[in-house]
C-alpha positions as a printed Julia matrix, in Angstrom:
321×3 Matrix{Float64}:
  22.36   17.6   -26.94
  18.83   16.21  -26.7
  17.0    16.72  -23.41
  16.35   13.53  -21.43
  12.8    12.31  -21.05
  11.41   13.18  -17.6
   8.85   10.88  -16.02
   6.71   11.69  -13.0
   5.65    8.56  -11.1
   2.86    8.72   -8.52
   2.93    5.7    -6.21
   1.18    4.47   -3.06
   3.3     6.03   -0.32
   4.48    4.25    2.85
   3.7     0.87    1.29
   6.27   -1.79    0.32
   4.32   -2.74   -2.81
   3.92    0.93   -3.73
   7.67    1.53   -3.46
   8.53   -1.71   -5.24
   6.03   -0.9    -8.01
   7.64    2.5    -8.55
  11.1     0.92   -8.65
  10.16   -1.89  -11.05
   8.17    0.45  -13.3
  11.18    2.8   -13.49
  13.46   -0.05  -14.55
  10.9    -1.17  -17.13
  10.4     2.28  -18.66
  14.11    3.01  -18.78
  14.94   -0.41  -20.2
  12.12   -0.73  -22.73
  11.39    2.87  -23.78
  13.6     5.71  -22.54
  17.23    4.86  -21.73
  18.72    7.41  -19.36
  15.31    8.87  -18.45
  14.99   11.12  -15.41
  12.49   10.05  -12.75
  10.62   12.14  -10.19
   8.43   10.45   -7.59
   5.35   11.59   -5.67
   3.95    9.57   -2.78
   0.16    9.37   -2.69
  -2.02    8.71    0.35
  -5.71    7.94    0.58
  -7.46   11.0     1.97
 -11.02   12.17    2.45
 -10.33   15.18    0.19
  -9.19   15.52   -3.45
  -6.46   13.03   -4.33
  -5.15   14.38   -7.63
  -4.19   18.04   -7.79
  -3.53   19.32  -11.35
   0.1    20.22  -10.65
   0.95   16.58   -9.91
   1.19   15.68  -13.6
   4.26   17.72  -14.56
   6.38   15.13  -16.43
   6.92   14.59  -20.15
   5.06   11.4   -19.31
   3.17   10.69  -16.1
   2.42    7.39  -14.41
   0.41    6.11  -11.45
   1.3     2.75   -9.92
  -0.49    0.89   -7.09
  -2.97    3.73   -6.65
  -6.32    4.93   -7.9
  -7.04    5.95  -11.49
  -7.07    9.54  -12.73
  -8.84   10.73  -15.88
  -6.37   13.62  -16.25
  -5.41   13.73  -19.97
  -1.72   14.05  -19.02
  -1.7    10.59  -17.42
   0.25    8.26  -19.73
   0.68    5.04  -17.71
  -1.41    3.38  -15.01
  -1.06    0.03  -13.22
  -3.29   -1.02  -10.33
  -4.67   -4.16   -8.71
  -7.1    -2.86   -6.06
 -10.8    -3.69   -6.3
 -11.54   -0.06   -5.45
  -9.43    1.45   -8.23
 -11.81    4.16   -9.42
 -12.91    7.25   -7.54
 -16.08    7.67   -9.63
 -18.11    5.76  -12.24
 -16.96    8.4   -14.72
 -13.33    7.48  -14.06
 -14.14    3.8   -14.63
 -15.8     4.65  -17.95
 -12.86    6.87  -18.92
 -10.54    3.91  -18.31
 -12.73    1.6   -20.42
 -12.57    4.07  -23.32
  -8.76    4.26  -23.22
  -7.07    2.44  -26.09
  -3.45    3.42  -25.44
  -2.56   -0.03  -24.08
  -0.62    1.69  -21.3
  -3.34    1.85  -18.65
  -3.75   -1.57  -17.13
  -5.84   -3.02  -14.34
  -6.16   -6.52  -12.9
  -7.45   -7.06   -9.34
  -6.58  -10.76   -9.49
  -2.92   -9.95   -8.77
  -1.78  -10.02   -5.13
   0.71   -7.2    -5.72
   1.02   -4.38   -8.22
   4.74   -5.14   -8.56
   4.0    -8.65   -9.82
   1.35   -7.22  -12.16
   3.82   -4.75  -13.68
   6.5    -7.44  -14.0
   4.07   -9.83  -15.71
   2.75   -7.25  -18.19
   6.23   -5.89  -18.97
   7.41   -9.43  -19.62
   4.51  -10.66  -21.75
   3.65   -7.47  -23.64
   7.04   -5.79  -24.05
   9.49   -8.68  -23.5
  11.19   -6.77  -20.68
  13.13   -8.78  -18.1
  14.9    -7.71  -14.89
  15.93  -10.99  -13.21
  18.01   -9.14  -10.61
  14.71   -7.82   -9.2
  13.07  -11.24   -8.79
  13.53  -11.12   -5.0
  11.9    -7.67   -4.85
   8.91   -8.92   -6.87
   8.57  -12.06   -4.75
   8.59  -10.13   -1.49
   6.1    -7.56   -2.78
   3.76  -10.48   -3.47
   4.29  -11.93    0.0
   3.86   -8.61    1.8
   0.94   -7.13   -0.14
  -0.81  -10.47   -0.51
  -0.29  -11.47    3.15
   1.37  -14.69    2.01
   3.37  -15.17    5.22
   3.63  -18.63    6.75
   2.2   -17.28   10.0
   1.56  -14.11   11.99
   4.85  -14.52   13.86
   6.79  -14.13   10.59
   4.8   -10.99    9.74
   5.24   -9.35   13.16
   8.71  -10.38   14.35
  10.4    -8.88   11.23
  13.27  -11.29   10.67
  13.79  -10.93    6.91
  15.43   -7.86    5.28
  12.22   -7.17    3.35
  10.25   -7.06    6.6
  12.71   -4.65    8.18
  12.49   -2.48    5.07
   8.7    -2.59    5.23
   8.82   -1.15    8.75
  11.03    1.72    7.57
   8.86    2.4     4.51
   5.63    2.37    6.5
   6.94    4.25    9.52
   9.21    6.99    8.16
   7.97   10.57    8.28
   7.43   12.26    4.92
   8.43   10.72    1.6
  12.18   11.43    1.37
  13.37    8.12    2.81
  10.82    6.12    0.83
  11.95    7.76   -2.41
  15.59    7.12   -1.57
  14.68    3.45   -1.04
  12.84    3.4    -4.39
  16.03    4.61   -6.06
  18.02    1.85   -4.37
  15.4    -0.8    -5.15
  15.86   -0.23   -8.87
  19.29   -1.93   -8.84
  20.2    -3.23   -5.37
  19.45   -6.27   -3.21
  17.15   -5.82   -0.23
  19.78   -6.84    2.34
  22.17   -4.21    0.91
  19.49   -1.53    1.27
  18.7    -2.52    4.86
  22.43   -2.34    5.68
  22.59    1.35    4.7
  23.5     3.33    7.87
  20.58    5.74    7.59
  18.14    2.84    7.12
  19.62    1.05   10.13
  19.4     4.19   12.26
  15.75    4.7    11.4
  14.93    1.0    11.76
  16.19    0.92   15.37
  13.87    3.77   16.35
  10.9     2.36   14.45
  11.45   -1.16   15.74
  11.11    0.07   19.32
   7.92    1.88   18.33
   6.76   -1.35   16.68
   7.31   -3.27   19.93
   5.47   -0.52   21.81
   2.56   -0.72   19.34
   2.21   -4.45   19.99
   1.68   -3.72   23.69
  -0.51   -0.72   22.88
  -2.84   -2.86   20.76
  -2.74   -5.66   23.33
  -4.02   -3.22   25.97
  -6.71   -1.65   23.76
  -8.04   -4.57   21.7
 -11.07   -6.7    22.55
 -12.35   -9.77   20.73
 -16.03  -10.68   20.43
 -17.72  -13.12   18.05
 -14.56  -13.48   15.99
 -14.01   -9.72   15.54
 -11.18   -7.78   17.21
 -11.77   -4.05   17.66
  -9.37   -1.39   18.94
  -9.2     2.4    18.97
  -5.76    4.06   18.94
  -7.03    7.62   19.48
  -4.69    9.49   21.76
  -1.55    7.62   20.74
   1.24    9.18   18.65
   1.13    6.48   16.0
   1.04    7.18   12.25
   0.56    3.5    11.45
   1.01   -0.02   12.77
   1.79   -3.5    11.49
  -1.61   -4.78   10.38
  -0.79   -8.35   11.39
  -0.37   -7.54   15.1
  -4.06   -8.29   15.88
  -3.73  -11.8    14.39
  -0.48  -12.32   16.33
  -2.29  -11.41   19.56
  -5.66  -13.0    18.73
  -4.92  -15.97   16.45
  -8.51  -17.26   16.67
 -10.13  -14.1    15.3
 -11.55  -13.77   11.79
 -11.74   -9.97   11.37
 -10.22   -6.79   12.79
 -11.62   -3.26   12.83
  -9.65   -0.29   14.14
  -9.73    3.5    14.4
  -6.35    5.24   14.07
  -6.0     9.05   13.78
  -2.95   10.51   12.05
  -1.68   13.92   10.94
  -3.55   13.88    7.6
  -6.61   11.67    8.18
  -8.68    9.64   10.6
  -8.61    6.05    9.38
 -10.87    3.07    9.86
  -9.01   -0.12    8.95
 -10.81   -3.4     8.29
  -8.95   -6.68    7.85
  -9.38  -10.43    7.8
  -7.09  -13.03    9.32
  -5.02  -14.76    6.59
  -4.7   -17.77    8.9
  -8.33  -17.97   10.04
  -9.76  -21.45   10.58
 -12.72  -20.56    8.36
 -12.69  -18.59    5.1
 -13.99  -15.04    5.7
 -17.36  -14.53    4.02
 -17.42  -10.73    3.74
 -15.84   -8.68    0.91
 -14.19   -5.93    2.94
 -13.53   -3.63   -0.03
 -17.25   -3.66   -0.84
 -18.1    -2.8     2.78
 -15.56    0.05    2.84
 -16.8     1.4    -0.5
 -20.18    2.13    1.1
 -18.4     4.7     3.3
 -16.17    6.17    0.57
 -13.22    3.83    1.14
 -12.06    0.66   -0.57
  -9.26   -1.86   -0.87
  -9.23   -5.6    -1.51
 -11.69   -8.37   -0.68
  -9.67   -9.34    2.39
  -8.48   -5.91    3.58
  -9.86   -2.39    3.25
  -9.87    1.08    4.78
 -11.82    4.33    4.95
 -10.24    7.77    5.28
 -11.99   10.65    7.03
 -10.79   14.2     7.6
  -8.26   14.77   10.41
 -10.1    15.08   13.71
 -13.23   13.23   12.53
 -12.89   10.7    15.32
 -16.58   10.58   16.25
 -17.57    9.79   12.66
 -14.84    7.17   12.34
 -15.95    5.51   15.57
 -19.56    5.46   14.4
 -18.61    3.8    11.09
 -16.25    1.37   12.83
 -19.05    0.34   15.21
 -21.42   -0.29   12.28
 -18.86   -2.41   10.43
 -17.93   -4.31   13.59
 -21.61   -5.14   14.2
 -21.99   -6.3    10.58
 -18.93   -8.56   10.77
 -20.06  -10.04   14.09
 -23.41  -10.87   12.53
């Protein structure tokens, strides 16, 4: 009996679009290339140190979705939509020299899931209409296409509840279980799973606490909201909370330590009265970070709070100006 093809998929961890990208890509590969394929997933996080260890690429084929490019010769597939997709100029040149047709990049897409769906449809005639809701929500969530900040923060829809669980769960086990479910199930069915419900209840209380935490720490000046979450046990927070609390602001800058990095987050208000003028990915790239034009981040080593605060102060001053 022939051995099944085994695919390793590296995806942006603790991110709805990252999980949805991994799920849609799996369906596409299984449906268009390798029926019955086995999938193994690895969640990737932006760190100050090396991102791609050699042992990561252990599949018969290896893919990266919704995350930075790797020039490792064992990488078979790549889909990304971030402006800051390449770690080095050499990686960018390596990508330009690739003629496999399986490494694809387009920063005009609001979500990587929509990018994968579009390419799979137009290039390989692959369709998965049962995942249309997943694709649509990935576009809303990653592209900040909510009607208002209240919708983004009060978490009424199943996709929003699932986003809280994906972003707030410890480790990658729950996220990878959700990826498996996303390949064939509706979002409301996934949210109804007892273990998802149990985790959601805990994380929702932490979410409510984080709203008050940010309310107490944040200050707005010249259209920029700044807050520092050092000292709080918080691995992440809903990035729309500042706009919920300060609807008149244009930008946010924050410092948030976690177990594996010290992060400076920079964002712009999707509902601002005036179009933001700064490209936040370009600003973050100057400090070794990146992202999109409207949202970006910089990762420093764990414990590098003083450095993160210094950079955050510089960016805050620039945005105020």
